[in-house]
C-alpha positions in Angstrom: -17.1 -2.2 42.9 -17.5 -2.3 39.1 -17.2 -5.6 37.2 -14.1 -6.7 35.6 -14.2 -6.1 31.6 -15.5 -9.4 29.6 -12.3 -11.0 28.3 -12.9 -11.7 24.5 -11.8 -15.0 22.9 -8.8 -14.7 21.0 -8.7 -15.9 17.4 -5.8 -16.4 14.9 -2.3 -17.9 15.4 -1.1 -18.6 18.9 0.8 -16.0 20.9 4.8 -16.3 20.9 6.5 -14.9 24.0 9.1 -12.3 23.0 11.3 -13.3 26.4 10.7 -16.9 28.0 11.9 -15.6 31.3 10.1 -12.6 31.5 10.5 -9.2 29.8 13.2 -6.5 31.2 11.4 -4.4 33.8 8.4 -6.8 34.1 6.1 -5.7 37.1 4.3 -9.1 37.2 3.1 -12.3 35.4 -0.1 -11.2 34.0 -1.3 -11.0 30.4 -0.3 -7.0 30.4 3.3 -7.8 31.6 4.0 -10.5 28.6 4.9 -8.8 25.2 3.9 -11.4 22.6 3.9 -11.8 18.8 1.4 -13.5 16.5 3.0 -14.9 13.3 0.3 -14.8 10.1 2.1 -17.0 7.4 0.9 -16.6 3.8 -1.7 -19.9 3.0 -2.4 -19.4 -0.8 0.1 -16.8 -2.1 3.7 -18.0 -2.9 6.0 -16.6 -0.1 7.9 -13.5 -1.0 10.5 -13.9 1.9 9.4 -10.6 3.4 8.2 -10.1 7.0 6.4 -7.0 8.5 6.1 -6.6 12.2 3.0 -4.7 12.7 2.3 -2.4 15.6 -1.3 -1.7 16.3 -2.5 1.9 18.0 -4.4 2.6 20.9 -2.7 5.7 22.3 -0.2 3.6 24.0 -3.1 2.5 26.6 -4.9 0.1 24.5 -4.3 -2.1 21.3 -6.6 -2.1 18.4 -5.3 -5.7 17.4 -8.4 -6.5 15.2 -8.3 -3.8 12.4 -4.8 -2.3 13.0 -3.2 -5.9 13.4 -4.7 -9.3 12.4 -6.6 -7.8 9.5 -3.5 -6.0 8.3 -1.3 -9.0 8.7 -3.9 -11.2 6.6 -3.9 -8.4 3.8 0.0 -8.9 4.0 -0.6 -12.8 3.6 -2.6 -12.1 0.5 0.6 -11.2 -1.7 3.2 -13.4 -0.2 4.3 -11.3 2.9 4.5 -12.6 6.6 2.7 -10.5 9.0 4.1 -10.4 12.5 1.7 -8.7 14.8 3.0 -7.3 18.2 1.3 -6.8 21.4 3.5 -4.6 23.2 3.4 -3.4 26.8 1.2 -0.3 27.8 0.7 2.6 30.1 0.3 3.5 32.7 1.5 0.3 33.9 4.5 0.7 31.7 6.1 3.7 30.3 9.1 4.2 28.1 11.2 2.2 27.1 9.1 -0.7 27.7 7.1 -0.3 24.4 10.4 0.4 22.3 12.3 -2.8 24.0 9.4 -5.0 22.7 9.4 -3.8 19.1 13.3 -3.9 19.0 13.0 -7.6 20.5 10.4 -8.5 17.9 12.5 -7.3 14.9 15.5 -9.1 16.5 13.3 -12.3 17.2 11.8 -12.3 13.6 15.5 -12.0 12.3 16.9 -14.9 14.3 13.9 -17.2 13.5 14.4 -16.3 9.5 14.9 -19.8 8.6 12.3 -21.2 10.6 9.8 -18.7 9.5 10.9 -18.8 5.7 11.9 -15.3 5.4 14.8 -13.3 4.6 16.7 -11.6 7.5 17.5 -8.8 5.1 13.8 -7.7 4.7 12.0 -7.2 7.9 9.9 -4.3 7.8 8.0 -2.4 10.8 4.5 -0.7 10.5 2.5 1.1 12.9 -0.7 2.8 13.3 -1.4 5.9 15.3 0.5 5.7 18.6 1.9 2.4 17.0 3.0 4.7 14.2 5.0 6.4 17.1 6.5 3.1 18.2 7.3 2.1 14.5 9.0 5.5 13.7 10.8 5.2 17.2 12.5 2.0 16.5 13.3 3.6 13.2 15.4 6.0 14.6 16.5 4.6 17.9 18.2 1.2 16.8 21.2 -1.0 17.3 23.3 -3.5 15.4 22.7 -6.1 18.3 25.1 -7.6 20.8 27.3 -9.9 19.5 28.7 -11.0 22.8 25.4 -12.0 24.0 24.5 -15.3 25.0 21.2 -15.0 23.4 21.1 -15.5 19.8 18.1 -13.2 19.4 19.8 -10.2 20.9 22.8 -10.7 18.6 20.5 -9.2 15.8 20.3 -6.0 14.7 16.8 -4.2 15.5 17.0 -1.7 12.4 13.8 -2.0 10.3 14.7 -2.5 6.5 11.9 -0.3 5.8 9.0 1.6 7.6 5.5 1.9 7.2 3.7 4.6 9.0 0.0 4.9 9.1 -1.6 8.0 10.4 1.2 8.0 12.7 1.9 9.9 16.0 5.3 11.4 15.2 6.0 14.5 17.8 5.5 14.6 21.4 6.5 18.5 21.6 5.0 20.2 18.8 1.4 22.0 18.9 0.0 19.1 16.8 1.5 16.1 19.0 -1.3 13.6 20.6 -0.9 14.5 24.3 -3.0 11.3 25.4 0.1 9.2 23.6 2.8 11.3 25.4 1.0 10.8 28.8 0.6 7.0 28.5 4.2 6.8 27.2 6.0 9.3 29.7 3.7 10.1 32.6 2.3 13.5 33.7 5.5 15.2 34.1 8.1 13.8 31.4 11.6 14.9 31.4 12.0 17.4 28.5 15.2 15.9 27.0 13.1 12.8 26.8 10.3 14.4 24.8 12.6 15.7 22.4 14.6 12.6 21.8 11.0 10.8 21.2 9.7 13.5 19.2 11.0 11.3 16.1 10.9 14.2 13.5 13.9 15.6 15.0 15.6 12.1 15.2 15.8 11.2 11.5 19.2 10.5 10.0 20.5 9.2 6.7 20.4 5.7 8.3 16.6 5.8 9.0 14.9 3.2 6.7 13.1 4.0 3.6 9.6 5.1 4.8 5.9 5.0 3.4 3.6 7.2 5.1 -0.5 7.4 5.0 -2.7 10.0 6.6 -5.8 11.9 5.9 -6.2 15.8 6.1 -9.4 15.4 8.1 -7.8 13.4 10.8 -8.7 15.1 14.0 -7.3 12.8 16.4 -3.6 12.8 15.1 -3.2 15.7 12.8 -1.7 15.4 9.4 1.2 17.7 10.5 2.7 14.5 12.0 3.2 13.0 8.8 4.2 16.0 7.1 7.0 16.7 9.7 8.5 13.2 9.6 8.1 13.1 5.7 9.9 16.3 5.5 12.9 15.3 7.8 13.3 11.9 5.7 13.6 14.1 2.6 16.1 16.5 4.1 18.1 13.4 5.2 18.1 12.0 1.6 15.9 9.1 2.8 13.6 7.1 0.4 10.0 8.2 1.2 6.7 8.2 -0.1 3.7 10.2 1.6 0.1 9.6 0.7 -2.3 12.4 2.1 -6.2 11.8 1.4 -8.7 15.0 1.8 -11.1 13.1 3.6 -11.3 10.2 6.3 -11.5 9.9 10.0 -8.7 8.8 12.2 -8.1 5.0 13.0 -9.4 3.5 9.7 -7.2 0.8 9.3 -7.2 -0.6 5.8 -10.4 1.4 5.4 -12.8 -1.2 4.1 -15.9 0.3 2.5 -14.3 3.7 1.6 -13.9 3.5 -2.1 -11.2 6.2 -2.0 -9.1 5.9 1.2 -9.1 2.3 0.9 -6.8 2.7 -2.1 -3.9 3.5 0.3 -3.0 -0.3 0.8 -2.6 -0.5 -3.2 0.0 2.4 -2.9 1.9 0.8 -0.3 2.1 -2.7 -2.1 3.1 -0.7 -5.3 6.0 0.9 -3.1 7.2 -2.3 -1.7 7.2 -3.6 -5.1 9.1 -0.7 -6.8 11.6 -0.7 -4.0 12.3 -4.2 -4.2 11.2 -5.2 -0.8 9.5 -8.1 -2.0 12.2 -9.8 -3.7 15.9 -10.6 -4.0 16.5 -9.6 -7.4 19.7 -7.9 -8.2 19.1 -4.4 -10.2 21.4 -2.8 -12.9 22.4 0.2 -14.2 21.2 0.7 -17.7 21.6 3.7 -20.2 21.4 4.3 -24.2 19.7 5.8 -26.9 16.2 5.6 -28.5 15.9 6.5 -32.2 12.9 6.4 -34.5 13.5 5.6 -38.1 17.1 6.8 -37.4 16.1 10.0 -35.6 16.3 10.9 -31.7 13.3 10.6 -29.8 12.8 13.8 -28.4 10.5 12.9 -25.6 9.3 9.6 -24.5 9.5 7.0 -21.8 11.1 3.5 -21.5 10.1 0.7 -19.2 11.7 -2.4 -18.3 9.3 -5.1 -17.0 10.5 -8.3 -15.7 9.6 -11.3 -17.7 9.9 -14.2 -15.2 8.4 -12.7 -11.7 5.1 -10.5 -11.0 6.6 -9.3 -7.7 9.9 -7.9 -9.1 10.1 -4.3 -9.9 9.6 -2.7 -13.1 12.0 0.2 -14.3 10.8 3.7 -15.8 12.9 6.2 -17.4 12.3 9.5 -19.3 13.9 9.6 -22.8 15.0 13.1 -23.8 16.8 14.0 -27.0 17.2 10.2 -27.5 18.7 9.4 -24.4 18.0 7.7 -21.3 19.6 6.6 -18.1 19.1 4.6 -14.9 21.2 4.2 -11.7 21.4 0.5 -10.4 19.4 2.0 -7.4 16.4 2.2 -9.4 17.3 0.3 -12.7 15.8 -3.0 -14.0 16.4 -6.4 -12.5 18.8 -8.8 -14.1 17.3 -11.3 -16.4 15.0 -11.1 -19.4 13.0 -7.9 -19.3 10.2 -6.6 -21.6 10.8 -3.0 -23.1 8.3 -0.7 -23.5 9.0 2.7 -25.2 6.3 5.6 -25.8 6.6 8.8 -27.8 5.0 11.6 -25.8 5.3 14.2 -28.6 7.2 17.3 -28.9 8.0 20.7 -27.3 6.1 22.7 -29.6 3.4 25.6 -29.3 0.8 23.3 -31.4 -0.3 19.8 -30.8 2.2 17.4 -32.9 0.6 14.0 -32.1 -2.7 12.7 -31.4 -1.8 10.7 -28.5 0.9 9.1 -26.6 2.2 6.2 -29.0 3.6 2.9 -28.1 6.6 2.1 -30.2 7.5 -1.2 -28.9 5.0 -3.7 -30.3 7.9 -5.3 -31.7 11.4 -4.5 -32.6 10.4 -4.1 -36.2 6.9 -2.6 -35.5 5.2 -6.0 -35.5 3.3 -8.0 -33.2 6.0 -9.6 -31.3 7.2 -8.4 -27.6 10.5 -6.4 -27.6 12.7 -8.2 -25.0 16.3 -7.7 -23.6 18.7 -9.8 -21.3 19.6 -7.5 -18.5 23.1 -8.2 -17.0 24.6 -7.5 -13.3 26.4 -4.3 -13.4 26.3 -1.8 -16.2 24.3 -2.2 -19.7 23.9 0.1 -22.6 21.0 -0.8 -24.8 20.4 1.3 -27.9 16.9 1.0 -29.5 16.6 1.7 -33.0 12.6 1.6 -33.5 10.9 1.6 -37.0 7.5 3.1 -37.6 
C-alpha cells in the first residue's frame, strides 16, 4: 500500500468556508469536501474597491493555488485590488455542478460581505486559469440574479461577475481543440451530449456576458489557443466588450510568467484593460465632442486625450480628430472633473511627408509651458479647442 502524499503547510490568509453547514451535495466532511476562499487585502497600495475571485487551474482534478492563486492575488494587491482565491471541489470525487456552485457562492459571498471587505459590490470580477478559466467562463455564461426570498443573505446576491479574466482557458468541451482531461474530471467518462454542449461556453455567450479579457500563447500544447479564439469571437459577435492577447511563444500554465520578459507583459495589459474600462474606480464618465483648430484652421488628422488630474487609477479617454472634429460617447469618454488635455497633430493625407513627426500641440493653451486643462461635467460636454502654433 502506497504512502499518503505529504500534506504541505499552508501559508497566506486563513481559509473561509463558503458554507458553514456544508456545501450542497457534500459527500463527507474532509478537506476535499469543503470549498473555501482566502481573501488577500492590499497592504501598501490604496484600495480601489475592486475584488477578483481567482479560480486556479488543474484540469478539474487538482489546484495550482500557488502560481495561479496566491501569487496572482498578491499581484492584484499591488495596485489596490482585493484578491479572493477559490478552492473549489474537484473530480473525480465531485462532478458538475459542484465547481460551478462553488464559484457562484464565492461571488455571492464577496458581494454579501462588501462592506466588511472594503469593496464595491458592483465591481466584483472573476478570473480563471486553464480549467479554472473554464469555470470562470461558465459562471460568466451561467449566472442568476440571486434569490431575494432566501433566508441566507449570501444567496440573495447575484452571481454574475462584473467582468471576467481568462488566462489560457479551457472553453469548449465538444470541439477538436477541447481539453479531454478537464471534461472527464468534470463530467465523467460518458457525459450527456446536451450537458457537454451547455458547458461548451463559446456556444453560451449572450449580450449579458460580462466584459472579458483573455490571454493565451500560440505555442500552448496543453490547451490550444483556439479555445480563447472561439470565446473571443463569440463575445465580439454578441457585442460584449472584450480584449484578447495572444503571444507567439510560451508553454501552458505559466501563471504570471515571472522570468519571461515578453509573456510576463500580459499582466500589464490586464491592468491597462481594468483601468481603461473603469473597473478600478467609481468615476462617472461623460460624453464629449467638439472641434480642434490650429491657427483658426481645422486640424485634419490628430488625436485628443483627456487625462484625469486627481487620480492615477481613473481612465484616460482618447479620440481621433478628423477634419477638425472629435467625439466620445459616455461609455468611453473622460471622467467628470478636471482633466488635462493633450492634442497631437499626426500630419496630413498626402503622397509626400508633410510633417517631420507627430507634434504635441497642447503644451499650453497659448502654446506656452502651462498644462492645458478643462473641467468635464456629468452628461454632455462640448469643448472647442483653438490652438496657436
